All heavy atoms as a GROMACS GRO file, in nm:
protein
  613
    1MET      N    1  -9.129   6.182   3.406
    1MET     CA    2  -9.063   6.142   3.531
    1MET      C    3  -8.994   6.264   3.591
    1MET      O    4  -8.931   6.343   3.523
    1MET     CB    5  -8.960   6.034   3.505
    1MET     CG    6  -9.019   5.898   3.474
    1MET     SD    7  -8.899   5.767   3.440
    1MET     CE    8  -8.821   5.752   3.594
    2THR      N    9  -8.998   6.268   3.722
    2THR     CA   10  -8.931   6.377   3.791
    2THR      C   11  -8.788   6.337   3.822
    2THR      O   12  -8.750   6.218   3.810
    2THR     CB   13  -9.003   6.412   3.922
    2THR    OG1   14  -8.994   6.299   4.010
    2THR    CG2   15  -9.150   6.446   3.899
    3TRP      N   16  -8.707   6.431   3.864
    3TRP     CA   17  -8.566   6.402   3.897
    3TRP      C   18  -8.556   6.308   4.014
    3TRP      O   19  -8.468   6.223   4.021
    3TRP     CB   20  -8.489   6.530   3.926
    3TRP     CG   21  -8.454   6.604   3.801
    3TRP    CD1   22  -8.512   6.718   3.751
    3TRP    CD2   23  -8.354   6.565   3.706
    3TRP    NE1   24  -8.455   6.752   3.633
    3TRP    CE2   25  -8.357   6.660   3.601
    3TRP    CE3   26  -8.266   6.461   3.699
    3TRP    CZ2   27  -8.272   6.653   3.493
    3TRP    CZ3   28  -8.180   6.453   3.590
    3TRP    CH2   29  -8.185   6.549   3.488
    4GLY      N   30  -8.648   6.317   4.105
    4GLY     CA   31  -8.649   6.227   4.222
    4GLY      C   32  -8.670   6.084   4.179
    4GLY      O   33  -8.604   5.990   4.231
    5GLN      N   34  -8.760   6.062   4.085
    5GLN     CA   35  -8.785   5.926   4.037
    5GLN      C   36  -8.666   5.872   3.960
    5GLN      O   37  -8.633   5.754   3.970
    5GLN     CB   38  -8.910   5.925   3.949
    5GLN     CG   39  -9.039   5.947   4.023
    5GLN     CD   40  -9.157   5.960   3.929
    5GLN    OE1   41  -9.143   6.003   3.816
    5GLN    NE2   42  -9.274   5.924   3.980
    6VAL      N   43  -8.601   5.956   3.882
    6VAL     CA   44  -8.482   5.915   3.806
    6VAL      C   45  -8.371   5.875   3.901
    6VAL      O   46  -8.306   5.770   3.884
    6VAL     CB   47  -8.438   6.026   3.710
    6VAL    CG1   48  -8.302   5.993   3.648
    6VAL    CG2   49  -8.539   6.051   3.602
    7ILE      N   50  -8.347   5.956   4.001
    7ILE     CA   51  -8.238   5.926   4.099
    7ILE      C   52  -8.272   5.798   4.175
    7ILE      O   53  -8.185   5.713   4.194
    7ILE     CB   54  -8.218   6.046   4.194
    7ILE    CG1   55  -8.159   6.162   4.117
    7ILE    CG2   56  -8.130   6.006   4.311
    7ILE    CD1   57  -8.148   6.292   4.194
    8TRP      N   58  -8.398   5.782   4.214
    8TRP     CA   59  -8.436   5.660   4.286
    8TRP      C   60  -8.419   5.538   4.196
    8TRP      O   61  -8.374   5.433   4.243
    8TRP     CB   62  -8.580   5.674   4.333
    8TRP     CG   63  -8.629   5.558   4.413
    8TRP    CD1   64  -8.731   5.474   4.382
    8TRP    CD2   65  -8.576   5.510   4.536
    8TRP    NE1   66  -8.746   5.379   4.478
    8TRP    CE2   67  -8.651   5.398   4.575
    8TRP    CE3   68  -8.470   5.548   4.617
    8TRP    CZ2   69  -8.625   5.325   4.691
    8TRP    CZ3   70  -8.447   5.479   4.733
    8TRP    CH2   71  -8.521   5.367   4.768
    9ALA      N   72  -8.451   5.547   4.068
    9ALA     CA   73  -8.435   5.434   3.975
    9ALA      C   74  -8.284   5.402   3.959
    9ALA      O   75  -8.248   5.285   3.956
    9ALA     CB   76  -8.494   5.469   3.839
   10ILE      N   77  -8.200   5.502   3.951
   10ILE     CA   78  -8.056   5.480   3.939
   10ILE      C   79  -8.002   5.411   4.066
   10ILE      O   80  -7.920   5.319   4.058
   10ILE     CB   81  -7.982   5.612   3.911
   10ILE    CG1   82  -8.015   5.661   3.771
   10ILE    CG2   83  -7.830   5.596   3.927
   10ILE    CD1   84  -7.966   5.797   3.738
   11ILE      N   85  -8.050   5.453   4.181
   11ILE     CA   86  -8.006   5.390   4.307
   11ILE      C   87  -8.047   5.244   4.311
   11ILE      O   88  -7.967   5.156   4.349
   11ILE     CB   89  -8.064   5.469   4.428
   11ILE    CG1   90  -7.994   5.605   4.439
   11ILE    CG2   91  -8.047   5.390   4.557
   11ILE    CD1   92  -8.057   5.696   4.540
   12LYS      N   93  -8.171   5.213   4.269
   12LYS     CA   94  -8.219   5.076   4.269
   12LYS      C   95  -8.138   4.990   4.171
   12LYS      O   96  -8.102   4.875   4.203
   12LYS     CB   97  -8.367   5.068   4.235
   12LYS     CG   98  -8.456   5.122   4.347
   12LYS     CD   99  -8.602   5.087   4.325
   12LYS     CE  100  -8.661   5.171   4.216
   12LYS     NZ  101  -8.807   5.152   4.202
   13ILE      N  102  -8.107   5.045   4.056
   13ILE     CA  103  -8.025   4.972   3.958
   13ILE      C  104  -7.886   4.944   4.014
   13ILE      O  105  -7.833   4.835   4.001
   13ILE     CB  106  -8.020   5.049   3.824
   13ILE    CG1  107  -8.156   5.046   3.756
   13ILE    CG2  108  -7.912   4.992   3.733
   13ILE    CD1  109  -8.168   5.140   3.638
   14ALA      N  110  -7.824   5.044   4.078
   14ALA     CA  111  -7.691   5.026   4.134
   14ALA      C  112  -7.691   4.920   4.243
   14ALA      O  113  -7.597   4.838   4.253
   14ALA     CB  114  -7.639   5.160   4.188
   15ILE      N  115  -7.795   4.917   4.325
   15ILE     CA  116  -7.805   4.816   4.432
   15ILE      C  117  -7.815   4.678   4.370
   15ILE      O  118  -7.748   4.582   4.415
   15ILE     CB  119  -7.924   4.847   4.524
   15ILE    CG1  120  -7.894   4.970   4.610
   15ILE    CG2  121  -7.956   4.727   4.612
   15ILE    CD1  122  -8.010   5.019   4.689
   16MET      N  123  -7.896   4.661   4.268
   16MET     CA  124  -7.913   4.528   4.204
   16MET      C  125  -7.784   4.484   4.136
   16MET      O  126  -7.746   4.366   4.143
   16MET     CB  127  -8.028   4.532   4.105
   16MET     CG  128  -8.163   4.535   4.172
   16MET     SD  129  -8.188   4.402   4.292
   16MET     CE  130  -8.176   4.258   4.192
   17VAL      N  131  -7.715   4.574   4.067
   17VAL     CA  132  -7.590   4.538   4.002
   17VAL      C  133  -7.486   4.498   4.106
   17VAL      O  134  -7.415   4.399   4.091
   17VAL     CB  135  -7.539   4.653   3.913
   17VAL    CG1  136  -7.397   4.629   3.867
   17VAL    CG2  137  -7.630   4.669   3.792
   18GLY      N  138  -7.480   4.572   4.215
   18GLY     CA  139  -7.388   4.538   4.324
   18GLY      C  140  -7.418   4.402   4.384
   18GLY      O  141  -7.328   4.325   4.414
   19PHE      N  142  -7.547   4.372   4.400
   19PHE     CA  143  -7.586   4.241   4.452
   19PHE      C  144  -7.545   4.127   4.360
   19PHE      O  145  -7.491   4.027   4.404
   19PHE     CB  146  -7.739   4.240   4.476
   19PHE     CG  147  -7.790   4.106   4.520
   19PHE    CD1  148  -7.771   4.064   4.650
   19PHE    CD2  149  -7.857   4.022   4.433
   19PHE    CE1  150  -7.819   3.941   4.694
   19PHE    CE2  151  -7.903   3.899   4.474
   19PHE     CZ  152  -7.884   3.859   4.603
   20VAL      N  153  -7.570   4.144   4.231
   20VAL     CA  154  -7.537   4.040   4.135
   20VAL      C  155  -7.386   4.016   4.128
   20VAL      O  156  -7.339   3.901   4.128
   20VAL     CB  157  -7.593   4.076   3.996
   20VAL    CG1  158  -7.538   3.982   3.889
   20VAL    CG2  159  -7.744   4.069   3.997
   21VAL      N  160  -7.308   4.123   4.128
   21VAL     CA  161  -7.161   4.109   4.124
   21VAL      C  162  -7.111   4.042   4.251
   21VAL      O  163  -7.025   3.955   4.246
   21VAL     CB  164  -7.096   4.249   4.102
   21VAL    CG1  165  -6.947   4.241   4.124
   21VAL    CG2  166  -7.127   4.300   3.963
   22SER      N  167  -7.164   4.080   4.365
   22SER     CA  168  -7.123   4.018   4.492
   22SER      C  169  -7.158   3.870   4.494
   22SER      O  170  -7.078   3.786   4.536
   22SER     CB  171  -7.189   4.089   4.610
   22SER     OG  172  -7.149   4.224   4.612
   23MET      N  173  -7.279   3.837   4.451
   23MET     CA  174  -7.322   3.697   4.452
   23MET      C  175  -7.237   3.613   4.356
   23MET      O  176  -7.205   3.497   4.384
   23MET     CB  177  -7.469   3.684   4.417
   23MET     CG  178  -7.561   3.728   4.530
   23MET     SD  179  -7.529   3.643   4.688
   23MET     CE  180  -7.562   3.476   4.646
   24ALA      N  181  -7.199   3.670   4.244
   24ALA     CA  182  -7.115   3.596   4.149
   24ALA      C  183  -6.981   3.564   4.212
   24ALA      O  184  -6.931   3.450   4.199
   24ALA     CB  185  -7.096   3.677   4.022
   25ALA      N  186  -6.921   3.658   4.281
   25ALA     CA  187  -6.792   3.632   4.347
   25ALA      C  188  -6.806   3.527   4.458
   25ALA      O  189  -6.723   3.439   4.469
   25ALA     CB  190  -6.736   3.763   4.404
   26ILE      N  191  -6.910   3.538   4.535
   26ILE     CA  192  -6.932   3.443   4.646
   26ILE      C  193  -6.958   3.303   4.592
   26ILE      O  194  -6.903   3.203   4.643
   26ILE     CB  195  -7.046   3.491   4.735
   26ILE    CG1  196  -7.003   3.615   4.815
   26ILE    CG2  197  -7.091   3.380   4.831
   26ILE    CD1  198  -7.115   3.683   4.885
   27LEU      N  199  -7.040   3.290   4.489
   27LEU     CA  200  -7.070   3.159   4.433
   27LEU      C  201  -6.948   3.096   4.368
   27LEU      O  202  -6.929   2.976   4.373
   27LEU     CB  203  -7.187   3.167   4.335
   27LEU     CG  204  -7.323   3.196   4.402
   27LEU    CD1  205  -7.430   3.215   4.295
   27LEU    CD2  206  -7.361   3.086   4.498
   28THR      N  207  -6.864   3.179   4.304
   28THR     CA  208  -6.740   3.126   4.246
   28THR      C  209  -6.649   3.073   4.357
   28THR      O  210  -6.588   2.965   4.343
   28THR     CB  211  -6.666   3.238   4.168
   28THR    OG1  212  -6.753   3.282   4.064
   28THR    CG2  213  -6.538   3.190   4.108
   29TRP      N  214  -6.644   3.148   4.467
   29TRP     CA  215  -6.559   3.103   4.580
   29TRP      C  216  -6.611   2.970   4.636
   29TRP      O  217  -6.533   2.879   4.660
   29TRP     CB  218  -6.563   3.212   4.687
   29TRP     CG  219  -6.483   3.182   4.808
   29TRP    CD1  220  -6.348   3.166   4.818
   29TRP    CD2  221  -6.533   3.160   4.941
   29TRP    NE1  222  -6.313   3.140   4.950
   29TRP    CE2  223  -6.423   3.136   5.024
   29TRP    CE3  224  -6.660   3.164   4.994
   29TRP    CZ2  225  -6.440   3.114   5.159
   29TRP    CZ3  226  -6.675   3.143   5.129
   29TRP    CH2  227  -6.565   3.117   5.209
   30PHE      N  228  -6.742   2.957   4.653
   30PHE     CA  229  -6.798   2.831   4.702
   30PHE      C  230  -6.773   2.716   4.605
   30PHE      O  231  -6.745   2.604   4.648
   30PHE     CB  232  -6.948   2.843   4.727
   30PHE     CG  233  -6.984   2.907   4.858
   30PHE    CD1  234  -7.080   3.005   4.865
   30PHE    CD2  235  -6.921   2.869   4.975
   30PHE    CE1  236  -7.114   3.065   4.984
   30PHE    CE2  237  -6.953   2.928   5.097
   30PHE     CZ  238  -7.048   3.026   5.100
   31ASP      N  239  -6.783   2.742   4.476
   31ASP     CA  240  -6.759   2.640   4.377
   31ASP      C  241  -6.616   2.589   4.382
   31ASP      O  242  -6.590   2.468   4.380
   31ASP     CB  243  -6.790   2.694   4.237
   31ASP     CG  244  -6.762   2.595   4.129
   31ASP    OD1  245  -6.806   2.478   4.142
   31ASP    OD2  246  -6.699   2.632   4.027
   32ARG      N  247  -6.521   2.679   4.393
   32ARG     CA  248  -6.380   2.639   4.401
   32ARG      C  249  -6.349   2.566   4.532
   32ARG      O  250  -6.273   2.472   4.534
   32ARG     CB  251  -6.292   2.762   4.388
   32ARG     CG  252  -6.298   2.816   4.251
   32ARG     CD  253  -6.201   2.924   4.235
   32ARG     NE  254  -6.205   2.964   4.096
   32ARG     CZ  255  -6.136   3.059   4.046
   32ARG    NH1  256  -6.054   3.125   4.124
   32ARG    NH2  257  -6.145   3.091   3.921
   33ARG      N  258  -6.406   2.615   4.638
   33ARG     CA  259  -6.383   2.552   4.766
   33ARG      C  260  -6.437   2.410   4.769
   33ARG      O  261  -6.374   2.316   4.816
   33ARG     CB  262  -6.447   2.636   4.875
   33ARG     CG  263  -6.414   2.590   5.012
   33ARG     CD  264  -6.466   2.688   5.114
   33ARG     NE  265  -6.436   2.632   5.244
   33ARG     CZ  266  -6.428   2.705   5.353
   33ARG    NH1  267  -6.445   2.832   5.347
   33ARG    NH2  268  -6.401   2.646   5.464
   34GLY      N  269  -6.558   2.392   4.714
   34GLY     CA  270  -6.616   2.258   4.707
   34GLY      C  271  -6.538   2.165   4.616
   34GLY      O  272  -6.517   2.049   4.647
   35GLY      N  273  -6.497   2.218   4.501
   35GLY     CA  274  -6.417   2.136   4.408
   35GLY      C  275  -6.285   2.094   4.469
   35GLY      O  276  -6.239   1.980   4.450
   36ALA      N  277  -6.221   2.182   4.540
   36ALA     CA  278  -6.094   2.150   4.604
   36ALA      C  279  -6.113   2.046   4.715
   36ALA      O  280  -6.031   1.957   4.732
   36ALA     CB  281  -6.031   2.276   4.663
   37ALA      N  282  -6.223   2.056   4.788
   37ALA     CA  283  -6.249   1.958   4.894
   37ALA      C  284  -6.277   1.819   4.835
   37ALA      O  285  -6.231   1.719   4.886
   37ALA     CB  286  -6.366   2.002   4.981
   38ILE      N  287  -6.353   1.817   4.726
   38ILE     CA  288  -6.385   1.689   4.664
   38ILE      C  289  -6.261   1.622   4.605
   38ILE      O  290  -6.239   1.503   4.618
   38ILE     CB  291  -6.493   1.708   4.555
   38ILE    CG1  292  -6.627   1.741   4.619
   38ILE    CG2  293  -6.506   1.584   4.466
   38ILE    CD1  294  -6.732   1.785   4.521
   39GLN      N  295  -6.173   1.704   4.543
   39GLN     CA  296  -6.056   1.650   4.479
   39GLN      C  297  -5.937   1.639   4.574
   39GLN      O  298  -5.828   1.595   4.534
   39GLN     CB  299  -6.016   1.738   4.360
   39GLN     CG  300  -6.122   1.739   4.251
   39GLN     CD  301  -6.093   1.840   4.144
   39GLN    OE1  302  -5.985   1.897   4.139
   39GLN    NE2  303  -6.188   1.862   4.054
   40ASP      N  304  -5.954   1.680   4.698
   40ASP     CA  305  -5.849   1.680   4.800
   40ASP      C  306  -5.722   1.745   4.751
   40ASP      O  307  -5.613   1.690   4.751
   40ASP     CB  308  -5.819   1.534   4.845
   40ASP     CG  309  -5.736   1.534   4.974
   40ASP    OD1  310  -5.752   1.630   5.052
   40ASP    OD2  311  -5.660   1.439   4.994
   41ARG      N  312  -5.738   1.871   4.709
   41ARG     CA  313  -5.622   1.952   4.666
   41ARG      C  314  -5.630   2.087   4.733
   41ARG      O  315  -5.730   2.122   4.793
   41ARG     CB  316  -5.623   1.967   4.513
   41ARG     CG  317  -5.743   2.039   4.460
   41ARG     CD  318  -5.733   2.059   4.310
   41ARG     NE  319  -5.859   2.099   4.255
   41ARG     CZ  320  -5.908   2.223   4.256
   41ARG    NH1  321  -5.840   2.319   4.313
   41ARG    NH2  322  -6.025   2.249   4.200
   42VAL      N  323  -5.522   2.161   4.722
   42VAL     CA  324  -5.519   2.294   4.781
   42VAL      C  325  -5.608   2.385   4.698
   42VAL      O  326  -5.586   2.407   4.581
   42VAL     CB  327  -5.376   2.350   4.786
   42VAL    CG1  328  -5.377   2.491   4.838
   42VAL    CG2  329  -5.289   2.262   4.872
   43GLY      N  330  -5.711   2.436   4.760
   43GLY     CA  331  -5.805   2.524   4.695
   43GLY      C  332  -5.799   2.662   4.761
   43GLY      O  333  -5.707   2.692   4.836
   44PRO      N  334  -5.899   2.743   4.735
   44PRO     CA  335  -5.898   2.878   4.791
   44PRO      C  336  -5.908   2.878   4.944
   44PRO      O  337  -5.867   2.973   5.008
   44PRO     CB  338  -6.022   2.947   4.730
   44PRO     CG  339  -6.107   2.834   4.685
   44PRO     CD  340  -6.016   2.723   4.652
   45ASN      N  341  -5.960   2.769   5.001
   45ASN     CA  342  -5.972   2.766   5.147
   45ASN      C  343  -5.837   2.737   5.214
   45ASN      O  344  -5.822   2.761   5.332
   45ASN     CB  345  -6.075   2.662   5.189
   45ASN     CG  346  -6.046   2.524   5.137
   45ASN    OD1  347  -5.984   2.510   5.031
   45ASN    ND2  348  -6.093   2.423   5.205
   46ARG      N  349  -5.739   2.682   5.140
   46ARG     CA  350  -5.608   2.655   5.201
   46ARG      C  351  -5.493   2.722   5.128
   46ARG      O  352  -5.377   2.697   5.162
   46ARG     CB  353  -5.584   2.503   5.201
   46ARG     CG  354  -5.678   2.428   5.293
   46ARG     CD  355  -5.647   2.284   5.296
   46ARG     NE  356  -5.705   2.222   5.175
   46ARG     CZ  357  -5.680   2.098   5.138
   46ARG    NH1  358  -5.602   2.022   5.208
   46ARG    NH2  359  -5.736   2.049   5.029
   47ALA      N  360  -5.522   2.805   5.032
   47ALA     CA  361  -5.415   2.873   4.957
   47ALA      C  362  -5.349   2.979   5.046
   47ALA      O  363  -5.415   3.041   5.129
   47ALA     CB  364  -5.474   2.938   4.833
   48VAL      N  365  -5.220   2.995   5.029
   48VAL     CA  366  -5.141   3.085   5.113
   48VAL      C  367  -5.066   3.183   5.026
   48VAL      O  368  -5.016   3.149   4.921
   48VAL     CB  369  -5.040   3.005   5.199
   48VAL    CG1  370  -4.951   3.098   5.277
   48VAL    CG2  371  -5.111   2.909   5.290
   49ILE      N  372  -5.062   3.308   5.070
   49ILE     CA  373  -4.980   3.411   5.005
   49ILE      C  374  -4.863   3.438   5.098
   49ILE      O  375  -4.882   3.471   5.213
   49ILE     CB  376  -5.061   3.540   4.983
   49ILE    CG1  377  -5.180   3.512   4.893
   49ILE    CG2  378  -4.971   3.647   4.924
   49ILE    CD1  379  -5.273   3.630   4.883
   50LYS      N  380  -4.741   3.421   5.045
   50LYS     CA  381  -4.623   3.445   5.128
   50LYS      C  382  -4.562   3.580   5.091
   50LYS      O  383  -4.528   3.604   4.976
   50LYS     CB  384  -4.520   3.334   5.106
   50LYS     CG  385  -4.565   3.201   5.160
   50LYS     CD  386  -4.456   3.098   5.148
   50LYS     CE  387  -4.506   2.967   5.207
   50LYS     NZ  388  -4.409   2.862   5.203
   51VAL      N  389  -4.553   3.668   5.192
   51VAL     CA  390  -4.494   3.802   5.174
   51VAL      C  391  -4.390   3.820   5.282
   51VAL      O  392  -4.422   3.822   5.401
   51VAL     CB  393  -4.602   3.910   5.184
   51VAL    CG1  394  -4.539   4.049   5.168
   51VAL    CG2  395  -4.711   3.888   5.081
   52PHE      N  396  -4.264   3.833   5.241
   52PHE     CA  397  -4.152   3.853   5.334
   52PHE      C  398  -4.146   3.744   5.439
   52PHE      O  399  -4.122   3.772   5.558
   52PHE     CB  400  -4.155   3.991   5.396
   52PHE     CG  401  -4.152   4.103   5.299
   52PHE    CD1  402  -4.257   4.191   5.286
   52PHE    CD2  403  -4.041   4.121   5.217
   52PHE    CE1  404  -4.254   4.295   5.196
   52PHE    CE2  405  -4.037   4.225   5.127
   52PHE     CZ  406  -4.142   4.311   5.113
   53GLY      N  407  -4.172   3.620   5.400
   53GLY     CA  408  -4.163   3.509   5.494
   53GLY      C  409  -4.287   3.488   5.579
   53GLY      O  410  -4.292   3.391   5.654
   54ARG      N  411  -4.384   3.577   5.571
   54ARG     CA  412  -4.506   3.562   5.648
   54ARG      C  413  -4.614   3.503   5.561
   54ARG      O  414  -4.622   3.535   5.442
   54ARG     CB  415  -4.551   3.696   5.705
   54ARG     CG  416  -4.449   3.756   5.801
   54ARG     CD  417  -4.504   3.874   5.868
   54ARG     NE  418  -4.616   3.826   5.949
   54ARG     CZ  419  -4.671   3.896   6.045
   54ARG    NH1  420  -4.627   4.016   6.072
   54ARG    NH2  421  -4.772   3.850   6.115
   55GLU      N  422  -4.696   3.420   5.616
   55GLU     CA  423  -4.805   3.356   5.540
   55GLU      C  424  -4.938   3.423   5.572
   55GLU      O  425  -4.971   3.447   5.687
   55GLU     CB  426  -4.812   3.208   5.574
   55GLU     CG  427  -4.694   3.128   5.532
   55GLU     CD  428  -4.709   2.981   5.563
   55GLU    OE1  429  -4.806   2.945   5.633
   55GLU    OE2  430  -4.626   2.904   5.515
   56PHE      N  431  -5.010   3.454   5.465
   56PHE     CA  432  -5.143   3.514   5.481
   56PHE      C  433  -5.247   3.423   5.417
   56PHE      O  434  -5.232   3.385   5.302
   56PHE     CB  435  -5.147   3.652   5.414
   56PHE     CG  436  -5.058   3.753   5.477
   56PHE    CD1  437  -4.932   3.780   5.423
   56PHE    CD2  438  -5.097   3.821   5.588
   56PHE    CE1  439  -4.848   3.871   5.482
   56PHE    CE2  440  -5.013   3.913   5.648
   56PHE     CZ  441  -4.888   3.938   5.595
   57ARG      N  442  -5.347   3.389   5.494
   57ARG     CA  443  -5.459   3.310   5.441
   57ARG      C  444  -5.582   3.402   5.445
   57ARG      O  445  -5.629   3.441   5.550
   57ARG     CB  446  -5.484   3.187   5.527
   57ARG     CG  447  -5.375   3.087   5.520
   57ARG     CD  448  -5.405   2.971   5.613
   57ARG     NE  449  -5.288   2.889   5.623
   57ARG     CZ  450  -5.278   2.768   5.566
   57ARG    NH1  451  -5.378   2.722   5.497
   57ARG    NH2  452  -5.171   2.697   5.578
   58LEU      N  453  -5.632   3.430   5.327
   58LEU     CA  454  -5.748   3.519   5.320
   58LEU      C  455  -5.874   3.445   5.280
   58LEU      O  456  -5.963   3.502   5.221
   58LEU     CB  457  -5.717   3.629   5.220
   58LEU     CG  458  -5.599   3.718   5.258
   58LEU    CD1  459  -5.568   3.818   5.149
   58LEU    CD2  460  -5.625   3.792   5.388
   59ALA      N  461  -5.879   3.316   5.308
   59ALA     CA  462  -5.997   3.233   5.283
   59ALA      C  463  -6.036   3.231   5.137
   59ALA      O  464  -6.151   3.212   5.102
   59ALA     CB  465  -6.115   3.277   5.368
   60GLY      N  466  -5.940   3.252   5.049
   60GLY     CA  467  -5.964   3.245   4.906
   60GLY      C  468  -6.032   3.368   4.848
   60GLY      O  469  -6.080   3.363   4.734
   61LEU      N  470  -6.038   3.475   4.921
   61LEU     CA  471  -6.109   3.593   4.872
   61LEU      C  472  -6.031   3.667   4.763
   61LEU      O  473  -6.088   3.750   4.693
   61LEU     CB  474  -6.138   3.686   4.989
   61LEU     CG  475  -6.230   3.626   5.094
   61LEU    CD1  476  -6.249   3.724   5.208
   61LEU    CD2  477  -6.365   3.589   5.034
   62LEU      N  478  -5.902   3.636   4.747
   62LEU     CA  479  -5.826   3.702   4.638
   62LEU      C  480  -5.825   3.623   4.509
   62LEU      O  481  -5.772   3.672   4.410
   62LEU     CB  482  -5.683   3.728   4.686
   62LEU     CG  483  -5.668   3.826   4.800
   62LEU    CD1  484  -5.521   3.841   4.839
   62LEU    CD2  485  -5.723   3.960   4.760
   63HIS      N  486  -5.885   3.506   4.508
   63HIS     CA  487  -5.886   3.426   4.385
   63HIS      C  488  -5.960   3.495   4.269
   63HIS      O  489  -5.912   3.495   4.156
   63HIS     CB  490  -5.943   3.287   4.410
   63HIS     CG  491  -5.841   3.192   4.463
   63HIS    ND1  492  -5.785   3.094   4.387
   63HIS    CD2  493  -5.781   3.183   4.584
   63HIS    CE1  494  -5.698   3.028   4.459
   63HIS    NE2  495  -5.693   3.081   4.578
   64PRO      N  496  -6.077   3.558   4.292
   64PRO     CA  497  -6.139   3.630   4.182
   64PRO      C  498  -6.052   3.745   4.128
   64PRO      O  499  -6.049   3.770   4.009
   64PRO     CB  500  -6.270   3.683   4.241
   64PRO     CG  501  -6.296   3.591   4.352
   64PRO     CD  502  -6.165   3.552   4.408
   65LEU      N  503  -5.981   3.811   4.218
   65LEU     CA  504  -5.890   3.916   4.175
   65LEU      C  505  -5.777   3.861   4.090
   65LEU      O  506  -5.739   3.916   3.985
   65LEU     CB  507  -5.834   3.991   4.296
   65LEU     CG  508  -5.735   4.104   4.268
   65LEU    CD1  509  -5.810   4.217   4.199
   65LEU    CD2  510  -5.673   4.152   4.397
   66ALA      N  511  -5.722   3.747   4.130
   66ALA     CA  512  -5.616   3.681   4.054
   66ALA      C  513  -5.668   3.637   3.917
   66ALA      O  514  -5.598   3.648   3.817
   66ALA     CB  515  -5.561   3.563   4.132
   67ASP      N  516  -5.792   3.588   3.913
   67ASP     CA  517  -5.852   3.549   3.785
   67ASP      C  518  -5.866   3.668   3.690
   67ASP      O  519  -5.840   3.660   3.572
   67ASP     CB  520  -5.987   3.484   3.804
   67ASP     CG  521  -5.976   3.342   3.855
   67ASP    OD1  522  -5.868   3.282   3.841
   67ASP    OD2  523  -6.078   3.290   3.904
   68GLY      N  524  -5.911   3.779   3.744
   68GLY     CA  525  -5.924   3.899   3.663
   68GLY      C  526  -5.790   3.949   3.610
   68GLY      O  527  -5.777   3.986   3.493
   69LEU      N  528  -5.689   3.946   3.694
   69LEU     CA  529  -5.555   3.986   3.652
   69LEU      C  530  -5.505   3.891   3.545
   69LEU      O  531  -5.448   3.936   3.445
   69LEU     CB  532  -5.461   3.988   3.772
   69LEU     CG  533  -5.319   4.031   3.746
   69LEU    CD1  534  -5.316   4.177   3.703
   69LEU    CD2  535  -5.236   4.012   3.870
   70LYS      N  536  -5.526   3.762   3.562
   70LYS     CA  537  -5.482   3.664   3.463
   70LYS      C  538  -5.555   3.686   3.331
   70LYS      O  539  -5.496   3.680   3.223
   70LYS     CB  540  -5.507   3.523   3.513
   70LYS     CG  541  -5.462   3.414   3.418
   70LYS     CD  542  -5.485   3.276   3.474
   70LYS     CE  543  -5.628   3.240   3.463
   70LYS     NZ  544  -5.659   3.102   3.497
   71PHE      N  545  -5.685   3.717   3.338
   71PHE     CA  546  -5.763   3.738   3.219
   71PHE      C  547  -5.711   3.858   3.137
   71PHE      O  548  -5.701   3.852   3.015
   71PHE     CB  549  -5.911   3.759   3.255
   71PHE     CG  550  -5.999   3.793   3.139
   71PHE    CD1  551  -6.034   3.697   3.045
   71PHE    CD2  552  -6.045   3.922   3.122
   71PHE    CE1  553  -6.114   3.728   2.940
   71PHE    CE2  554  -6.126   3.956   3.016
   71PHE     CZ  555  -6.161   3.858   2.924
   72PHE      N  556  -5.677   3.967   3.205
   72PHE     CA  557  -5.634   4.087   3.134
   72PHE      C  558  -5.489   4.078   3.087
   72PHE      O  559  -5.448   4.156   3.003
   72PHE     CB  560  -5.654   4.209   3.223
   72PHE     CG  561  -5.796   4.251   3.231
   72PHE    CD1  562  -5.866   4.248   3.350
   72PHE    CD2  563  -5.863   4.296   3.117
   72PHE    CE1  564  -6.000   4.286   3.356
   72PHE    CE2  565  -5.999   4.335   3.123
   72PHE     CZ  566  -6.065   4.329   3.243
   73THR      N  567  -5.412   3.984   3.138
   73THR     CA  568  -5.274   3.971   3.095
   73THR      C  569  -5.252   3.856   3.002
   73THR      O  570  -5.137   3.829   2.962
   73THR     CB  571  -5.179   3.956   3.217
   73THR    OG1  572  -5.219   3.841   3.291
   73THR    CG2  573  -5.185   4.081   3.305
   74LYS      N  574  -5.360   3.788   2.960
   74LYS     CA  575  -5.346   3.675   2.867
   74LYS      C  576  -5.312   3.725   2.728
   74LYS      O  577  -5.352   3.834   2.689
   74LYS     CB  578  -5.474   3.592   2.862
   74LYS     CG  579  -5.488   3.500   2.976
   74LYS     CD  580  -5.605   3.407   2.950
   74LYS     CE  581  -5.562   3.269   2.994
   74LYS     NZ  582  -5.658   3.168   2.963
   75GLU      N  583  -5.244   3.642   2.656
   75GLU     CA  584  -5.208   3.676   2.518
   75GLU      C  585  -5.324   3.652   2.424
   75GLU      O  586  -5.393   3.551   2.436
   75GLU     CB  587  -5.087   3.589   2.474
   75GLU     CG  588  -5.040   3.617   2.337
   75GLU     CD  589  -4.922   3.528   2.300
   75GLU    OE1  590  -4.869   3.460   2.389
   75GLU    OE2  591  -4.885   3.529   2.184
   76PHE      N  592  -5.347   3.745   2.330
   76PHE     CA  593  -5.452   3.729   2.234
   76PHE      C  594  -5.403   3.646   2.118
   76PHE      O  595  -5.291   3.666   2.069
   76PHE     CB  596  -5.504   3.864   2.184
   76PHE     CG  597  -5.573   3.943   2.290
   76PHE    CD1  598  -5.516   4.055   2.344
   76PHE    CD2  599  -5.699   3.902   2.334
   76PHE    CE1  600  -5.579   4.129   2.438
   76PHE    CE2  601  -5.764   3.974   2.431
   76PHE     CZ  602  -5.706   4.088   2.484
   77PHE      N  603  -5.483   3.553   2.072
   77PHE     CA  604  -5.444   3.471   1.957
   77PHE      C  605  -5.523   3.512   1.835
   77PHE      O  606  -5.638   3.540   1.841
   77PHE     CB  607  -5.469   3.324   1.986
   77PHE     CG  608  -5.378   3.269   2.091
   77PHE    CD1  609  -5.423   3.249   2.220
   77PHE    CD2  610  -5.246   3.240   2.063
   77PHE    CE1  611  -5.341   3.199   2.319
   77PHE    CE2  612  -5.162   3.191   2.161
   77PHE     CZ  613  -5.210   3.171   2.289
   0.00000   0.00000   0.00000
C-alpha cells in the first residue's frame, strides 16, 4: 500500500467513526424525548439550565454530556 492509500483509509475510518458517534447521540436524544412525551414528564425537550437567573433551553443537547460526566464521577463498588 502506498502512503496515499493509507491516508485515504484513515480518513474513511475517521468519517465512519464520527458518523456512528453522532448517530448514537442523536438516537439517544430521540429516545429520551419520546419517553418523556409518553410519560408526560420533563424530558430533554423541556429541560432548562438556569444560569444567573436566565433560563437556557438547548433542546436536550447537553443530556449526553451530563450522562458522560455522571458516568465518570460515579463511585466504584
